[in-house]
Wavefront OBJ file of the C-alpha trace (Angstrom):
o trace
v 0.000 0.000 0.000
v 1.343 3.452 -0.913
v 1.836 5.784 2.090
v -0.671 8.327 0.769
v -3.450 5.712 0.723
v -3.889 6.200 4.468
v -4.859 9.854 4.037
v -8.497 10.913 4.403
v -10.246 11.088 1.050
v -11.928 14.318 0.012
v -14.461 13.931 -2.796
v -12.788 15.744 -5.716
v -15.724 17.680 -7.105
v -15.491 21.173 -8.592
v -11.748 21.483 -8.004
v -9.774 24.193 -9.757
v -7.823 22.934 -12.763
v -9.993 19.946 -13.677
v -11.263 19.563 -17.264
v -14.195 17.410 -16.143
v -15.561 15.997 -12.923
v -15.726 12.238 -12.200
v -19.273 10.909 -12.201
v -18.605 7.458 -10.739
v -16.809 6.091 -7.690
v -13.997 4.613 -9.790
v -13.305 7.998 -11.382
v -13.284 9.690 -7.973
v -10.748 7.131 -6.750
v -8.528 7.703 -9.795
v -8.566 11.474 -9.296
v -7.698 11.040 -5.624
v -4.853 8.708 -6.627
v -3.479 11.399 -8.949
v -3.730 14.176 -6.361
v -2.313 12.030 -3.562
v 0.616 11.029 -5.769
v 1.370 14.678 -6.558
v 1.329 15.642 -2.899
v 3.672 12.771 -2.035
v 6.028 13.650 -4.880
v 6.229 17.212 -3.546
v 7.883 15.753 -0.468
v 10.541 14.134 -2.628
v 11.229 16.558 -5.495
v 10.925 20.181 -6.535
v 7.915 21.119 -8.609
v 9.920 21.597 -11.795
v 11.476 18.149 -11.332
v 8.097 16.395 -11.235
v 7.033 15.193 -14.665
v 3.703 13.940 -15.938
v 5.332 10.522 -16.301
v 6.357 10.580 -12.631
v 2.802 11.423 -11.588
v 1.386 8.637 -13.738
v 3.837 6.109 -12.324
v 3.329 7.170 -8.694
v -0.454 7.137 -9.046
v -0.369 3.819 -10.908
v -2.895 5.015 -13.476
v -3.012 5.110 -17.278
v -1.821 8.212 -19.131
v -5.228 8.589 -20.726
v -6.847 8.661 -17.282
v -4.785 11.669 -16.218
v -5.469 13.590 -19.416
v -9.155 12.699 -19.196
v -9.427 14.832 -16.052
v -6.526 17.309 -16.390
v -4.979 19.349 -19.192
v -1.388 19.490 -17.916
v 0.823 19.350 -14.829
v -0.088 22.838 -13.711
v -3.800 22.034 -13.709
v -3.145 18.940 -11.589
v -1.349 20.973 -8.936
v -4.084 23.601 -8.927
v -6.479 20.810 -7.961
v -4.038 19.543 -5.316
v -3.976 22.933 -3.598
v -7.706 23.478 -3.938
v -8.371 20.100 -2.328
v -6.211 21.118 0.648
v -8.280 24.291 1.058
v -11.472 22.240 0.905
v -10.187 19.979 3.670
v -9.320 22.974 5.844
v -12.837 24.305 5.348
v -14.305 20.934 6.302
v -12.563 20.893 9.687
v -15.045 23.369 11.170
v -18.039 21.147 10.464
v -19.176 19.429 13.678
v -18.518 15.711 13.870
v -21.232 13.352 15.192
v -21.993 14.228 18.794
v -19.999 17.471 18.851
v -23.151 19.575 18.835
v -23.716 18.353 22.403
v -20.273 19.398 23.662
v -19.567 22.414 25.822
v -18.576 25.375 23.679
v -14.925 25.488 24.756
v -14.541 21.730 24.155
v -15.929 22.029 20.640
v -13.544 24.885 19.807
v -10.604 22.884 21.166
v -11.466 19.985 18.863
v -11.632 22.289 15.857
v -8.206 23.650 16.733
v -6.713 20.152 16.970
v -8.205 19.190 13.612
v -6.787 22.285 11.943
v -3.336 21.543 13.337
v -3.507 17.972 11.978
v -4.395 19.306 8.530
v -1.319 21.556 8.649
v 0.890 18.532 9.321
v -0.779 16.510 6.584
v -0.356 19.201 3.932
v 3.074 20.620 4.808
v 4.345 19.685 1.327
v 1.703 21.985 -0.143
v 3.192 24.831 1.882
v 6.663 24.068 0.603
v 5.254 23.973 -2.916
v 3.778 27.475 -2.504
v 7.080 28.836 -1.230
v 9.250 27.171 -3.885
v 7.050 27.937 -6.878
v 5.317 31.252 -6.329
v 7.310 32.736 -9.215
v 7.692 29.528 -11.249
v 7.352 30.155 -15.016
v 5.294 26.972 -15.319
v 3.054 27.995 -12.461
v 2.525 31.597 -13.440
v -0.674 32.316 -11.538
v 0.382 33.150 -7.997
v -3.014 33.485 -6.390
v -4.766 30.191 -5.725
v -8.425 29.972 -6.697
v -10.493 29.865 -3.566
v -13.048 27.446 -2.257
v -16.495 28.681 -3.353
v -18.327 27.884 -0.140
v -20.289 30.984 0.758
v -20.251 32.998 3.949
v -24.015 32.562 4.121
v -23.777 28.763 4.161
v -21.139 28.802 6.886
v -23.130 31.322 8.907
v -26.229 29.131 8.687
v -24.260 26.140 9.949
v -22.843 28.181 12.814
v -26.307 29.387 13.839
v -27.656 25.847 13.683
v -25.052 24.915 16.317
v -25.413 28.134 18.317
v -28.915 29.607 17.813
v -28.150 32.377 20.306
v -25.763 34.012 17.800
v -27.430 36.601 15.604
v -27.278 36.487 11.803
v -25.009 39.525 11.442
v -22.545 38.202 14.004
v -22.585 34.710 12.468
v -21.768 36.156 9.043
v -18.946 38.176 10.582
v -17.460 35.054 12.166
v -17.685 33.200 8.851
v -15.950 36.029 6.996
v -13.206 36.049 9.646
v -12.617 32.328 9.216
v -12.569 32.403 5.416
v -10.388 35.490 5.242
v -7.901 34.068 7.759
v -7.606 30.805 5.842
v -7.090 32.447 2.479
v -4.773 35.133 3.861
v -2.632 32.428 5.400
v -2.166 30.652 2.076
v -1.832 33.766 -0.049
v 0.718 35.330 2.307
v 3.121 32.529 1.488
v 2.304 32.507 -2.218
v 2.887 36.243 -2.594
v 5.701 36.952 -0.148
v 9.364 36.503 -1.033
v 10.462 36.050 2.575
v 7.757 34.326 4.610
v 8.622 30.722 3.789
v 7.287 27.791 5.767
v 7.957 29.547 9.073
v 5.850 32.476 7.900
v 3.053 30.155 6.981
v 3.134 28.551 10.425
v 2.665 31.995 11.928
v -0.229 32.688 9.554
v -1.722 29.295 10.398
v -1.631 30.000 14.124
v -3.142 33.429 13.512
v -5.917 31.764 11.519
v -6.730 29.443 14.404
v -6.576 32.243 16.959
v -8.737 34.561 14.830
v -11.380 31.890 14.362
v -11.452 30.797 17.992
v -11.270 34.387 19.183
v -14.317 35.303 17.114
v -16.281 32.350 18.425
v -15.338 33.089 22.027
v -16.284 36.744 21.599
v -19.687 35.716 20.234
v -20.173 33.280 23.076
v -19.307 35.957 25.641
v -21.611 38.477 23.957
v -24.472 36.006 23.909
v -23.893 35.106 27.570
v -23.925 38.752 28.634
v -27.257 39.298 26.885
v -28.784 36.439 28.828
v -27.756 37.917 32.185
l 1 2 3 4 5 6 7 8 9 10 11 12 13 14 15 16 17 18 19 20 21 22 23 24 25 26 27 28 29 30 31 32 33 34 35 36 37 38 39 40 41 42 43 44 45 46 47 48 49 50 51 52 53 54 55 56 57 58 59 60 61 62 63 64 65 66 67 68 69 70 71 72 73 74 75 76 77 78 79 80 81 82 83 84 85 86 87 88 89 90 91 92 93 94 95 96 97 98 99 100 101 102 103 104 105 106 107 108 109 110 111 112 113 114 115 116 117 118 119 120 121 122 123 124 125 126 127 128 129 130 131 132 133 134 135 136 137 138 139 140 141 142 143 144 145 146 147 148 149 150 151 152 153 154 155 156 157 158 159 160 161 162 163 164 165 166 167 168 169 170 171 172 173 174 175 176 177 178 179 180 181 182 183 184 185 186 187 188 189 190 191 192 193 194 195 196 197 198 199 200 201 202 203 204 205 206 207 208 209 210 211 212 213 214 215 216 217 218 219 220 221 222 223 224
């Protein structure tokens, strides 16, 4: 079994860079194999040293399968990064039973999940830093996950009905902006590097948790 097979699978739908979306389970598995192989290869080689042939061999798929879903190497890596952003976004969704937890315990679990995602995708960070000015990867700003503030705010209010709509939307904007700022800061800065991203990542967590705690305190004060 390849080492990347143990990673959680994120359904690869509507990812940046894809020519077409898989409509069956087998196609979804093949796309995940391609993206997982790319992420693993990033831990072994520089972006410019990774060829289409290397991706095909590492993913153990046919050449036609890769070109069925992707146009070129750059489009594959766009999807790799987008999938990482999707997984980050997913970490704030409550797991079964978490809606019954005390507020501070729920926030602590979210923080731990976000930290695990950082460890799982550290090669993506190195890729951003090494290739932000790469001629082959000439678009420095990553396309962002399309999940709306409104959807996230609705989910937040379903977990915490005491939070008003305006405040819930503000929290959602804070979370999305912190996530995207953290990634873009590395992609656009010449000096941040991986250490800079770690700082951005911690700021993202603190901004999100801080917003939630502020809302919780505000709601509690209104009840008194």
